[in-house]
Biopython code that builds the backbone (N, CA, C, O; Angstrom):
import numpy as np
from Bio.PDB.StructureBuilder import StructureBuilder

atoms = [
    (1, "MET", "N", (-66.015, 37.889, 2.765)),
    (1, "MET", "CA", (-66.700, 38.597, 3.805)),
    (1, "MET", "C", (-68.114, 38.085, 3.946)),
    (1, "MET", "O", (-68.704, 37.584, 2.989)),
    (2, "ARG", "N", (-68.648, 38.213, 5.128)),
    (2, "ARG", "CA", (-70.000, 37.733, 5.386)),
    (2, "ARG", "C", (-71.037, 38.752, 4.932)),
    (2, "ARG", "O", (-70.801, 39.960, 4.963)),
    (3, "ASP", "N", (-72.195, 38.237, 4.508)),
    (3, "ASP", "CA", (-73.292, 39.104, 4.100)),
    (3, "ASP", "C", (-74.323, 39.278, 5.205)),
    (3, "ASP", "O", (-75.279, 40.036, 5.039)),
    (4, "HIS", "N", (-74.151, 38.608, 6.300)),
    (4, "HIS", "CA", (-75.105, 38.699, 7.399)),
    (4, "HIS", "C", (-74.359, 39.062, 8.681)),
    (4, "HIS", "O", (-73.131, 38.991, 8.736)),
    (5, "TYR", "N", (-75.097, 39.443, 9.690)),
    (5, "TYR", "CA", (-74.500, 39.822, 10.967)),
    (5, "TYR", "C", (-74.973, 38.871, 12.048)),
    (5, "TYR", "O", (-76.172, 38.684, 12.252)),
    (6, "ASP", "N", (-74.031, 38.282, 12.726)),
    (6, "ASP", "CA", (-74.327, 37.398, 13.851)),
    (6, "ASP", "C", (-73.552, 37.947, 15.042)),
    (6, "ASP", "O", (-72.325, 37.848, 15.081)),
    (7, "GLU", "N", (-74.251, 38.522, 16.008)),
    (7, "GLU", "CA", (-73.575, 39.193, 17.108)),
    (7, "GLU", "C", (-72.832, 38.250, 18.039)),
    (7, "GLU", "O", (-72.102, 38.712, 18.916)),
    (8, "THR", "N", (-72.993, 36.948, 17.878)),
    (8, "THR", "CA", (-72.277, 36.003, 18.729)),
    (8, "THR", "C", (-70.931, 35.601, 18.138)),
    (8, "THR", "O", (-70.113, 34.997, 18.832)),
    (9, "SER", "N", (-70.688, 35.919, 16.886)),
    (9, "SER", "CA", (-69.426, 35.517, 16.258)),
    (9, "SER", "C", (-68.481, 36.711, 16.142)),
    (9, "SER", "O", (-68.897, 37.869, 16.113)),
    (10, "GLU", "N", (-67.221, 36.386, 16.080)),
    (10, "GLU", "CA", (-66.180, 37.396, 15.928)),
    (10, "GLU", "C", (-65.972, 37.681, 14.447)),
    (10, "GLU", "O", (-66.341, 36.864, 13.603)),
    (11, "PRO", "N", (-65.384, 38.836, 14.120)),
    (11, "PRO", "CA", (-65.092, 39.113, 12.713)),
    (11, "PRO", "C", (-64.065, 38.114, 12.178)),
    (11, "PRO", "O", (-63.148, 37.698, 12.886)),
    (12, "SER", "N", (-64.240, 37.752, 10.943)),
    (12, "SER", "CA", (-63.297, 36.815, 10.324)),
    (12, "SER", "C", (-62.022, 37.563, 9.943)),
    (12, "SER", "O", (-61.961, 38.791, 9.995)),
    (13, "ALA", "N", (-61.019, 36.801, 9.563)),
    (13, "ALA", "CA", (-59.766, 37.410, 9.105)),
    (13, "ALA", "C", (-60.013, 38.269, 7.872)),
    (13, "ALA", "O", (-59.396, 39.323, 7.715)),
    (14, "ALA", "N", (-60.913, 37.824, 6.992)),
    (14, "ALA", "CA", (-61.243, 38.604, 5.794)),
    (14, "ALA", "C", (-61.935, 39.913, 6.170)),
    (14, "ALA", "O", (-61.679, 40.953, 5.565)),
    (15, "ASP", "N", (-62.814, 39.855, 7.173)),
    (15, "ASP", "CA", (-63.483, 41.072, 7.640)),
    (15, "ASP", "C", (-62.459, 42.077, 8.173)),
    (15, "ASP", "O", (-62.503, 43.261, 7.837)),
    (16, "LEU", "N", (-61.547, 41.594, 9.001)),
    (16, "LEU", "CA", (-60.534, 42.469, 9.578)),
    (16, "LEU", "C", (-59.596, 43.026, 8.510)),
    (16, "LEU", "O", (-59.187, 44.184, 8.585)),
    (17, "ALA", "N", (-59.258, 42.211, 7.524)),
    (17, "ALA", "CA", (-58.400, 42.679, 6.434)),
    (17, "ALA", "C", (-59.099, 43.768, 5.623)),
    (17, "ALA", "O", (-58.468, 44.747, 5.222)),
    (18, "ALA", "N", (-60.388, 43.603, 5.382)),
    (18, "ALA", "CA", (-61.147, 44.615, 4.635)),
    (18, "ALA", "C", (-61.194, 45.933, 5.406)),
    (18, "ALA", "O", (-61.093, 47.010, 4.818)),
    (19, "ILE", "N", (-61.345, 45.836, 6.715)),
    (19, "ILE", "CA", (-61.363, 47.050, 7.538)),
    (19, "ILE", "C", (-60.003, 47.731, 7.492)),
    (19, "ILE", "O", (-59.925, 48.955, 7.384)),
    (20, "GLU", "N", (-58.939, 46.955, 7.572)),
    (20, "GLU", "CA", (-57.592, 47.525, 7.514)),
    (20, "GLU", "C", (-57.344, 48.233, 6.191)),
    (20, "GLU", "O", (-56.697, 49.280, 6.164)),
    (21, "LEU", "N", (-57.848, 47.676, 5.091)),
    (21, "LEU", "CA", (-57.684, 48.329, 3.791)),
    (21, "LEU", "C", (-58.407, 49.672, 3.745)),
    (21, "LEU", "O", (-57.979, 50.590, 3.044)),
    (22, "GLU", "N", (-59.489, 49.782, 4.484)),
    (22, "GLU", "CA", (-60.273, 51.016, 4.495)),
    (22, "GLU", "C", (-59.831, 51.995, 5.582)),
    (22, "GLU", "O", (-60.350, 53.109, 5.649)),
    (23, "ARG", "N", (-58.895, 51.605, 6.424)),
    (23, "ARG", "CA", (-58.512, 52.448, 7.561)),
    (23, "ARG", "C", (-58.113, 53.869, 7.162)),
    (23, "ARG", "O", (-58.571, 54.805, 7.818)),
    (24, "PRO", "N", (-57.291, 54.096, 6.131)),
    (24, "PRO", "CA", (-56.952, 55.484, 5.781)),
    (24, "PRO", "C", (-58.185, 56.318, 5.419)),
    (24, "PRO", "O", (-58.276, 57.490, 5.787)),
    (25, "LEU", "N", (-59.124, 55.716, 4.703)),
    (25, "LEU", "CA", (-60.348, 56.431, 4.343)),
    (25, "LEU", "C", (-61.212, 56.687, 5.577)),
    (25, "LEU", "O", (-61.769, 57.774, 5.729)),
    (26, "ILE", "N", (-61.326, 55.704, 6.446)),
    (26, "ILE", "CA", (-62.110, 55.871, 7.676)),
    (26, "ILE", "C", (-61.509, 56.980, 8.540)),
    (26, "ILE", "O", (-62.237, 57.812, 9.081)),
    (27, "THR", "N", (-60.195, 56.991, 8.667)),
    (27, "THR", "CA", (-59.518, 58.019, 9.458)),
    (27, "THR", "C", (-59.751, 59.402, 8.864)),
    (27, "THR", "O", (-60.001, 60.362, 9.594)),
    (28, "ALA", "N", (-59.669, 59.504, 7.540)),
    (28, "ALA", "CA", (-59.912, 60.788, 6.872)),
    (28, "ALA", "C", (-61.349, 61.250, 7.080)),
    (28, "ALA", "O", (-61.595, 62.433, 7.314)),
    (29, "GLU", "N", (-62.290, 60.326, 6.996)),
    (29, "GLU", "CA", (-63.696, 60.690, 7.194)),
    (29, "GLU", "C", (-63.965, 61.118, 8.635)),
    (29, "GLU", "O", (-64.783, 62.006, 8.875)),
    (30, "MET", "N", (-63.285, 60.498, 9.590)),
    (30, "MET", "CA", (-63.454, 60.900, 10.989)),
    (30, "MET", "C", (-62.895, 62.306, 11.221)),
    (30, "MET", "O", (-63.482, 63.090, 11.967)),
    (31, "ALA", "N", (-61.769, 62.628, 10.588)),
    (31, "ALA", "CA", (-61.202, 63.976, 10.702)),
    (31, "ALA", "C", (-62.135, 65.003, 10.063)),
    (31, "ALA", "O", (-62.286, 66.112, 10.575)),
    (32, "TRP", "N", (-62.756, 64.635, 8.950)),
    (32, "TRP", "CA", (-63.710, 65.524, 8.279)),
    (32, "TRP", "C", (-64.922, 65.765, 9.181)),
    (32, "TRP", "O", (-65.383, 66.897, 9.324)),
    (33, "LEU", "N", (-65.428, 64.698, 9.783)),
    (33, "LEU", "CA", (-66.561, 64.830, 10.694)),
    (33, "LEU", "C", (-66.205, 65.740, 11.867)),
    (33, "LEU", "O", (-67.009, 66.580, 12.270)),
    (34, "ASP", "N", (-65.011, 65.575, 12.409)),
    (34, "ASP", "CA", (-64.572, 66.414, 13.518)),
    (34, "ASP", "C", (-64.494, 67.881, 13.091)),
    (34, "ASP", "O", (-64.881, 68.769, 13.851)),
    (35, "ALA", "N", (-63.997, 68.136, 11.880)),
    (35, "ALA", "CA", (-63.930, 69.509, 11.372)),
    (35, "ALA", "C", (-65.328, 70.088, 11.176)),
    (35, "ALA", "O", (-65.558, 71.265, 11.455)),
    (36, "GLU", "N", (-66.255, 69.271, 10.699)),
    (36, "GLU", "CA", (-67.641, 69.727, 10.527)),
    (36, "GLU", "C", (-68.273, 70.060, 11.880)),
    (36, "GLU", "O", (-68.978, 71.062, 12.005)),
    (37, "ILE", "N", (-68.026, 69.235, 12.879)),
    (37, "ILE", "CA", (-68.561, 69.492, 14.219)),
    (37, "ILE", "C", (-67.987, 70.791, 14.774)),
    (37, "ILE", "O", (-68.703, 71.578, 15.394)),
    (38, "THR", "N", (-66.702, 71.010, 14.551)),
    (38, "THR", "CA", (-66.073, 72.252, 14.998)),
    (38, "THR", "C", (-66.732, 73.454, 14.339)),
    (38, "THR", "O", (-66.965, 74.473, 14.988)),
    (39, "MET", "N", (-67.033, 73.337, 13.049)),
    (39, "MET", "CA", (-67.699, 74.436, 12.340)),
    (39, "MET", "C", (-69.089, 74.689, 12.920)),
    (39, "MET", "O", (-69.489, 75.839, 13.102)),
    (40, "LEU", "N", (-69.813, 73.629, 13.207)),
    (40, "LEU", "CA", (-71.166, 73.790, 13.739)),
    (40, "LEU", "C", (-71.172, 74.387, 15.142)),
    (40, "LEU", "O", (-72.091, 75.119, 15.509)),
    (41, "SER", "N", (-70.155, 74.075, 15.913)),
    (41, "SER", "CA", (-70.100, 74.598, 17.280)),
    (41, "SER", "C", (-69.368, 75.935, 17.358)),
    (41, "SER", "O", (-69.218, 76.488, 18.448)),
    (42, "ALA", "N", (-68.911, 76.459, 16.231)),
    (42, "ALA", "CA", (-68.167, 77.718, 16.222)),
    (42, "ALA", "C", (-69.044, 78.912, 16.573)),
    (42, "ALA", "O", (-68.524, 79.961, 16.953)),
    (43, "ASP", "N", (-70.352, 78.780, 16.457)),
    (43, "ASP", "CA", (-71.245, 79.885, 16.811)),
    (43, "ASP", "C", (-71.081, 80.288, 18.268)),
    (43, "ASP", "O", (-71.290, 81.449, 18.619)),
    (44, "ASP", "N", (-70.713, 79.346, 19.109)),
    (44, "ASP", "CA", (-70.529, 79.629, 20.531)),
    (44, "ASP", "C", (-69.357, 80.577, 20.775)),
    (44, "ASP", "O", (-69.278, 81.208, 21.828)),
    (45, "ARG", "N", (-68.467, 80.675, 19.824)),
    (45, "ARG", "CA", (-67.306, 81.553, 19.986)),
    (45, "ARG", "C", (-67.237, 82.623, 18.900)),
    (45, "ARG", "O", (-66.160, 83.122, 18.572)),
    (46, "GLY", "N", (-68.384, 82.962, 18.354)),
    (46, "GLY", "CA", (-68.437, 84.069, 17.400)),
    (46, "GLY", "C", (-68.310, 83.671, 15.947)),
    (46, "GLY", "O", (-68.138, 84.537, 15.089)),
    (47, "GLY", "N", (-68.387, 82.404, 15.648)),
    (47, "GLY", "CA", (-68.302, 81.936, 14.262)),
    (47, "GLY", "C", (-66.955, 81.312, 13.966)),
    (47, "GLY", "O", (-66.000, 81.473, 14.726)),
    (48, "PRO", "N", (-66.887, 80.596, 12.851)),
    (48, "PRO", "CA", (-65.628, 79.930, 12.499)),
    (48, "PRO", "C", (-64.545, 80.947, 12.148)),
    (48, "PRO", "O", (-64.815, 81.980, 11.536)),
    (49, "ASN", "N", (-63.327, 80.634, 12.544)),
    (49, "ASN", "CA", (-62.202, 81.500, 12.196)),
    (49, "ASN", "C", (-61.468, 80.914, 10.993)),
    (49, "ASN", "O", (-61.869, 79.881, 10.458)),
    (50, "SER", "N", (-60.410, 81.564, 10.579)),
    (50, "SER", "CA", (-59.693, 81.126, 9.375)),
    (50, "SER", "C", (-59.081, 79.736, 9.553)),
    (50, "SER", "O", (-59.007, 78.967, 8.594)),
    (51, "LEU", "N", (-58.646, 79.411, 10.759)),
    (51, "LEU", "CA", (-58.090, 78.076, 10.993)),
    (51, "LEU", "C", (-59.163, 76.998, 10.898)),
    (51, "LEU", "O", (-58.893, 75.900, 10.412)),
    (52, "ASP", "N", (-60.370, 77.296, 11.353)),
    (52, "ASP", "CA", (-61.476, 76.342, 11.228)),
    (52, "ASP", "C", (-61.760, 76.051, 9.757)),
    (52, "ASP", "O", (-61.936, 74.898, 9.363)),
    (53, "TRP", "N", (-61.803, 77.113, 8.953)),
    (53, "TRP", "CA", (-62.072, 76.931, 7.521)),
    (53, "TRP", "C", (-60.947, 76.143, 6.848)),
    (53, "TRP", "O", (-61.195, 75.275, 6.011)),
    (54, "ARG", "N", (-59.712, 76.461, 7.227)),
    (54, "ARG", "CA", (-58.573, 75.742, 6.644)),
    (54, "ARG", "C", (-58.620, 74.269, 7.020)),
    (54, "ARG", "O", (-58.385, 73.400, 6.181)),
    (55, "ARG", "N", (-58.921, 73.992, 8.270)),
    (55, "ARG", "CA", (-59.011, 72.606, 8.736)),
    (55, "ARG", "C", (-60.094, 71.847, 7.973)),
    (55, "ARG", "O", (-59.899, 70.689, 7.602)),
    (56, "LEU", "N", (-61.233, 72.497, 7.740)),
    (56, "LEU", "CA", (-62.315, 71.862, 6.995)),
    (56, "LEU", "C", (-61.893, 71.575, 5.554)),
    (56, "LEU", "O", (-62.127, 70.480, 5.043)),
    (57, "ARG", "N", (-61.272, 72.557, 4.901)),
    (57, "ARG", "CA", (-60.828, 72.348, 3.507)),
    (57, "ARG", "C", (-59.805, 71.225, 3.415)),
    (57, "ARG", "O", (-59.868, 70.397, 2.506)),
    (58, "ARG", "N", (-58.871, 71.195, 4.346)),
    (58, "ARG", "CA", (-57.853, 70.141, 4.335)),
    (58, "ARG", "C", (-58.471, 68.770, 4.583)),
    (58, "ARG", "O", (-58.076, 67.786, 3.958)),
    (59, "ALA", "N", (-59.433, 68.703, 5.488)),
    (59, "ALA", "CA", (-60.102, 67.430, 5.773)),
    (59, "ALA", "C", (-60.887, 66.956, 4.556)),
    (59, "ALA", "O", (-60.870, 65.771, 4.226)),
    (60, "GLU", "N", (-61.573, 67.875, 3.892)),
    (60, "GLU", "CA", (-62.316, 67.512, 2.679)),
    (60, "GLU", "C", (-61.371, 67.003, 1.598)),
    (60, "GLU", "O", (-61.649, 65.999, 0.943)),
    (61, "ALA", "N", (-60.254, 67.698, 1.417)),
    (61, "ALA", "CA", (-59.276, 67.288, 0.401)),
    (61, "ALA", "C", (-58.700, 65.913, 0.729)),
    (61, "ALA", "O", (-58.481, 65.100, -0.169)),
    (62, "ARG", "N", (-58.458, 65.657, 2.001)),
    (62, "ARG", "CA", (-57.918, 64.351, 2.405)),
    (62, "ARG", "C", (-58.916, 63.238, 2.123)),
    (62, "ARG", "O", (-58.527, 62.161, 1.669)),
    (63, "VAL", "N", (-60.200, 63.482, 2.385)),
    (63, "VAL", "CA", (-61.221, 62.472, 2.092)),
    (63, "VAL", "C", (-61.254, 62.186, 0.594)),
    (63, "VAL", "O", (-61.359, 61.031, 0.183)),
    (64, "ILE", "N", (-61.166, 63.224, -0.213)),
    (64, "ILE", "CA", (-61.168, 63.023, -1.666)),
    (64, "ILE", "C", (-59.956, 62.197, -2.087)),
    (64, "ILE", "O", (-60.090, 61.246, -2.856)),
    (65, "ARG", "N", (-58.768, 62.558, -1.585)),
    (65, "ARG", "CA", (-57.549, 61.802, -1.927)),
    (65, "ARG", "C", (-57.660, 60.345, -1.508)),
    (65, "ARG", "O", (-57.346, 59.445, -2.286)),
    (66, "GLU", "N", (-58.109, 60.113, -0.276)),
    (66, "GLU", "CA", (-58.205, 58.741, 0.221)),
    (66, "GLU", "C", (-59.285, 57.948, -0.513)),
    (66, "GLU", "O", (-59.148, 56.738, -0.697)),
    (67, "THR", "N", (-60.348, 58.616, -0.929)),
    (67, "THR", "CA", (-61.385, 57.928, -1.698)),
    (67, "THR", "C", (-60.821, 57.459, -3.028)),
    (67, "THR", "O", (-61.028, 56.311, -3.422)),
    (68, "PHE", "N", (-60.108, 58.341, -3.725)),
    (68, "PHE", "CA", (-59.500, 57.946, -4.992)),
    (68, "PHE", "C", (-58.474, 56.836, -4.791)),
    (68, "PHE", "O", (-58.409, 55.905, -5.593)),
    (69, "ALA", "N", (-57.678, 56.924, -3.737)),
    (69, "ALA", "CA", (-56.684, 55.884, -3.464)),
    (69, "ALA", "C", (-57.365, 54.557, -3.156)),
    (69, "ALA", "O", (-56.908, 53.503, -3.598)),
    (70, "HIS", "N", (-58.446, 54.606, -2.405)),
    (70, "HIS", "CA", (-59.188, 53.386, -2.062)),
    (70, "HIS", "C", (-59.770, 52.741, -3.317)),
    (70, "HIS", "O", (-59.678, 51.527, -3.498)),
    (71, "VAL", "N", (-60.359, 53.546, -4.169)),
    (71, "VAL", "CA", (-60.928, 53.013, -5.414)),
    (71, "VAL", "C", (-59.816, 52.452, -6.296)),
    (71, "VAL", "O", (-59.974, 51.388, -6.896)),
    (72, "ALA", "N", (-58.707, 53.154, -6.376)),
    (72, "ALA", "CA", (-57.598, 52.696, -7.218)),
    (72, "ALA", "C", (-57.053, 51.352, -6.744)),
    (72, "ALA", "O", (-56.607, 50.544, -7.558)),
    (73, "ARG", "N", (-57.085, 51.108, -5.441)),
    (73, "ARG", "CA", (-56.600, 49.823, -4.925)),
    (73, "ARG", "C", (-57.529, 48.673, -5.299)),
    (73, "ARG", "O", (-57.108, 47.517, -5.316)),
    (74, "HIS", "N", (-58.776, 48.979, -5.596)),
    (74, "HIS", "CA", (-59.757, 47.934, -5.860)),
    (74, "HIS", "C", (-60.150, 47.792, -7.324)),
    (74, "HIS", "O", (-60.896, 46.878, -7.674)),
    (75, "VAL", "N", (-59.670, 48.665, -8.168)),
    (75, "VAL", "CA", (-60.017, 48.607, -9.589)),
    (75, "VAL", "C", (-58.893, 47.898, -10.326)),
    (75, "VAL", "O", (-57.714, 48.213, -10.163)),
    (76, "HIS", "N", (-59.286, 46.947, -11.126)),
    (76, "HIS", "CA", (-58.295, 46.227, -11.922)),
    (76, "HIS", "C", (-57.871, 47.112, -13.081)),
    (76, "HIS", "O", (-58.697, 47.549, -13.882)),
    (77, "ARG", "N", (-56.594, 47.365, -13.158)),
    (77, "ARG", "CA", (-56.085, 48.155, -14.272)),
    (77, "ARG", "C", (-55.297, 47.228, -15.187)),
    (77, "ARG", "O", (-54.301, 46.641, -14.762)),
    (78, "PRO", "N", (-55.726, 47.089, -16.424)),
    (78, "PRO", "CA", (-54.982, 46.227, -17.337)),
    (78, "PRO", "C", (-53.608, 46.822, -17.637)),
    (78, "PRO", "O", (-53.432, 48.039, -17.696)),
    (79, "GLY", "N", (-52.661, 45.943, -17.819)),
    (79, "GLY", "CA", (-51.318, 46.385, -18.148)),
    (79, "GLY", "C", (-51.232, 46.836, -19.596)),
    (79, "GLY", "O", (-52.207, 46.727, -20.340)),
    (80, "PRO", "N", (-50.073, 47.341, -20.000)),
    (80, "PRO", "CA", (-49.925, 47.788, -21.389)),
    (80, "PRO", "C", (-50.031, 46.600, -22.342)),
    (80, "PRO", "O", (-49.572, 45.498, -22.043)),
    (81, "ARG", "N", (-50.634, 46.848, -23.473)),
    (81, "ARG", "CA", (-50.783, 45.785, -24.474)),
    (81, "ARG", "C", (-49.476, 45.605, -25.228)),
    (81, "ARG", "O", (-48.759, 46.559, -25.531)),
    (82, "ARG", "N", (-49.205, 44.360, -25.511)),
    (82, "ARG", "CA", (-47.994, 44.056, -26.277)),
    (82, "ARG", "C", (-48.371, 43.752, -27.711)),
    (82, "ARG", "O", (-49.419, 43.169, -27.989)),
    (83, "ALA", "N", (-47.516, 44.148, -28.596)),
    (83, "ALA", "CA", (-47.754, 43.862, -30.016)),
    (83, "ALA", "C", (-47.595, 42.368, -30.253)),
    (83, "ALA", "O", (-46.708, 41.730, -29.684)),
    (84, "ALA", "N", (-48.452, 41.819, -31.089)),
    (84, "ALA", "CA", (-48.414, 40.378, -31.360)),
    (84, "ALA", "C", (-47.338, 40.014, -32.336)),
    (84, "ALA", "O", (-47.176, 38.840, -32.668)),
]
sb = StructureBuilder()
sb.init_structure("model")
sb.init_model(0)
sb.init_chain("A")
sb.init_seg("    ")
for serial, (resi, resn, name, xyz) in enumerate(atoms, 1):
    if name == "N":
        sb.init_residue(resn, " ", resi, " ")
    sb.init_atom(name, np.array(xyz, "f"), 0.0, 1.0, " ", f" {name:<3s}", serial, name[0])
structure = sb.get_structure()
């Protein structure tokens, strides 16, 4: 991946692959943001209802799950040791 930004060039295949690997996490974070916005705008309708709270909790849980899954995909886990 590139360390600099050049607005005249297109993303490389490696850049696009990295984005694709992060897509589940990005999608989860966007759903969380949407739930947060809904909570903030709930004052216009008398405050958040039980479905708003449930949606927020589920979105938060999804972000946590996807974060752990994303980290697990990138962390090298050694295999079981064999006796010599």
